[in-house]
C-alpha positions, 0 to 999 in steps of 0.5 A: 470437332468443327464449329460454323458460323451462323452462316455456315461457314467454317470457323475453327477445327480442333483435333478430338485427339490432342485438342490441336486448334487447326488453321482455318482461314476464310473458312477453308481448313489449312492443314490436313485432318481426317473428319469422321462423321459416322451413324450407328445402325441395327446391331450395335450398341450405339443404334441410332447415334451419330459420332462426329469427330477431326484427327489432325494428321499426326493424331491419325498417324498415331491411330493407324500405326496402332491398327493390325491391318493397315488401311488401304492407300490409294494415291489421287493424281487429280484433285477437284 
């Protein structure tokens, strides 16, 4: 869950999985986290709803370990 200041600067990130408050300094997230923002469309029970949440790296790892099919992982050699 992300909170922003009035000027749009990132203020707080809290993991929706475990409730851990992640380190943010001067609007920059200083820890690994997964941000999910998904708008459900037709043929779902959540048609038109947008769901947003954040997971810390530990909660992400826990979730991925429960999946039957692991996500594809591609290594990036350059960061923008």
